[in-house]
N, C-alpha and C positions, 0 to 999 in steps of 0.2 A: 504494500500500500504506500502511496506517495505521501510523504510528510506534508503537513499543512503549510509549513514554511516554504517548501518547494512549490506547492500549488500557487502560493501568493507570488512567488518569483516568476513562474510561468505565466500567470495571469498578467502581471505587470509588463512583461515583455510582449505579450500579445496586444495589450492596450497600446504600448509604445509603437508597435508596427501598424495597427489598425488606425490609430489616431495621429500617426506621424509626429509623435512627441519629440520635442527638441531639447528638453531640459532633463538632465539625469535626476535631479531632485524630485521631479514629479514621478518618474518611473520608480525610484526608490521608495517614495511614499506609498504607491500602490502595492509594492512588494512588502511593506512593513505594517501598514495600518490594517488591523483585523476587521474586515467588512462585517463579519457576522456579529461583532460586538455592537454594531450600530443598526441592527435590524431586530424586528420581533423574533420570537423563538420560532425555529423551523418545525416542520417542513414549511417551505416558502412558496407563495404565489409569485410566479415570475412572468415577465413579458419579454419575449425574444423578438428579434428582427422580423421573423416570418409570421408573427402573430397578428399583424394588421396595424393600421395607423391609429395612434391615439387621437381622440377628438372626433371620431366617426361613430359615436355611440359608445357604450361601455367597453372598456378595454378587455380583450380576451386574455385570460391568464391560464396558466397550468400549474399544478402543484408539483413540487419536487418530490421524488420518490421517498425521501427520508430527510432527517435533520442533520445530515453530514455537512459540516461547514464548507467542505470543498464544493458543494453544489452552487455556492454564490460566487465562486471565482471564475466567472465567465462574463462575457460582454452582454449582460442582460440587466434589465431594470427589475428590481425586486419590490413587491408591494409592501408599503408601510400600512396603508389602509386602502384595500382594493375597492371598497364600496364608494370611497371618495375619489377614486382614480389617483391616489397619492402614492408615488413610487420613489424609491431610492434610485435615482436616474441612471441611465446607461453610462457605464464607465468611460467608453470611448468619447462620448459627447462631452461630459463634464471634464474629463481629462484634457481634452483639446482646449476647452475654455480656460482651465487653470493654467495649462502650459502657455497659452497666449498672454496671460497676465504677467508672466516672467517674475514670479515671486521668489526673491532671494533671501538669504539669511538676514535677519533683522527687519524684515519688511513689516509694514503696518497694513493689516488686511481687514476689510469689512465683508462679511458674508451675510447677505440678506436672503432669508428663507432657508434656514439651515436644516430643517427637518430634524432627524435624529442625530445629525452631526458628522456623518461619515465624510462628506466632502470638506467640511470645516477641518476635520482632522488631517485630510490630505494637504490643505493649504497651510495648516499649522506645522506640519512636518517640514514643508518647504521653507517656511519662515524661521523655524528653529526657536530655541529657547530665548534668543535675544530679540525675537519678534513680538508682535502684539496682534492678536486676532480677536475681533469682536464679531460675534454671531448673533443674528436677530431672527426670531421666529414668532409669528403672529399667533400660533396655536399654543396656548399655555401648557397643555399636556406634552406636546412635542418638545417645547423649550425646556421643561423640567427634565425630560428624559435625556435630551442632548447635554444638559448640564452634568448629569450623572455620567453619561458616556464619555465626556471629555475631561473628567475630573483629574486624570493623570497628566493633563497638559495645562499647567497653571498659567501659561501665557495666553490662554484662551478664556474669553469672557462671553457667557451666553446670557442674553436678555430676552424675556418675553415682551416683544414690542411689535405693534402693528404700524408704527410710524415709518419703519424702514430706514431710520436715520440714527446716527451716533456721532459723537464728537471725534473729529479727525485731527490732523490730516491722515489720509490713507494712500499708500503706494499702489494698492490694488483693491478694487471693489467688485465682488462677484454677486450679481443679482440672480438668484436661483429660482425665480418664478416669473411668470409673464406679466409685464406691465405695459401701459400705453404711452409712457413718457419717462424721461429721466427726471428724478426729483432735483430741484435746485440744490438741495443739501448735498446730493451726491457729487454734483459738478463742483460746488464750492469746496467740498471736503477732499477732493482729489488733489494730491500733491503734484507739484510740477514734475513731469515725467511719469506720473501715475497712469494707470489704465483701469477702465471700467468695462465690464462685460455685461451687456444689457439686452435681455430678450424682450423685444417689442412684439406683442401679439394682439390679434383681434379675436373676438369670441362671438359665437351665436348660441342661442338657446339650446339647439340640439347637441352642441358640443359639451354641455355640462361645465365641469370645472376646468376643462382643457382649452387652451387657446393656441392658435398657430400664427407664425410670423417669422421674423428675422432676428438674428442675434447680431447686435452691433458691438464692435470693439472700438471704444472711444479712448483716445490718449490725450493727455493734457500737455501742452507746450506753452508755458507762460500763461497768457490769458486766452490763447487759442486752443481749440479742441479738434484734433484730427479724428475722422470716423471712417470705418469701412464695415461692410457686411462680412460677418464671420461664418455665416451659414444660415440654414433654415431650421426651425424648431417647432415641436409640439410640446407644450409644457403646462404644468398646473398654474392656474391664474393666481396672482398675488392678491391677498386680502387687504382691502382698503387703499390700494395704490393704483387704482384704475379710474379712468374718466370715460364716461360713456360717449361724450362728444368726440374725444380723441380716438376712442375705439372705432367709431364709424369712419373718421378721417383716415386712420391707419389702414382700414380695410380698403378704402378707395385708393390709397397710395399703392397698396400691394397689388391691386388690379392692373397697375401699369406694367407689371411683369419685370423679369430680371433685367431687361435692357435699361430700365429706369433705375432700379435700386443699386445695381452694381456701380453706377456712376457716383454714388454718395462718397464724399471724401472729407467732409467736415461737418461739425456741429456748430452752428452760429447762435450766439445769445444776444447779439445786437439787434436793435429795432430796425426793421427794413421791410419794404414792400415785397410781397410774394412775386416771384418771377419764374421763368422756365427752368432755372437752375435749382429751384426748391423742390425736393422730393416730398418732404412733409414739413409744412410751414405752420407753426402754432405759436400761441402766446408764450414767450419765454424761451423758446428754442426753435431751431430750424435745421433739419438734416438736408444738406444740399451738395451739389456737385462743385 
């Protein structure tokens, strides 16, 4: 039988290959952090690539044959609460986001929507003991469980908060739920040279708690913010951090297709009239070419 430590290492190397990870610290984090420690007790309901798209009705899950921790060391999403379509996300997806944030030793990290804390632990491993990680979770029960799960990492602070904000500055901000816009506090709290991973999603009633959209990587350079699309996503919608008007506007912008959104190169905060270069123009921010 393969030792669990070996399974974690094989798992990490598979995620490295699938997600094209560039940073050894992220690979090492996947090889070190015990995923089963951040999940409900097994057997587990899992969602694999071939099980269908989230957001098209209830997610189709299957139960692992047993509670062997090795079952969760695959590139699969594992249910935290299947009835709510709440999952510990697919490792290759979250791994690529964390990798793009370039979290180094001593980094200050904000994780919005930490769930049970697994990906918080991945970021905390990258930041190391000299770093600071603040994890926010709107669900009080999940926040309490995450606090217990992360107790061995004293440089991590977990708060039950629906505001999505904390005192910065931060070198990296990972938003782990679908929103309709960047909060001003996230942009203000991003350190010069810092990066923000932002899932912008639109929702419809048949989609339930799941929204679909784009993941934007935003990098601060002084008072300017560079932006680019980092991929498409289907993800659980953030609680209290969405605006219905912007939800509709985002849906309209998405209908313009990839030829429009791939041209996005910056996030503007200055007041200006909407023009052909604006992909999504709203009060307080504009994603534009």
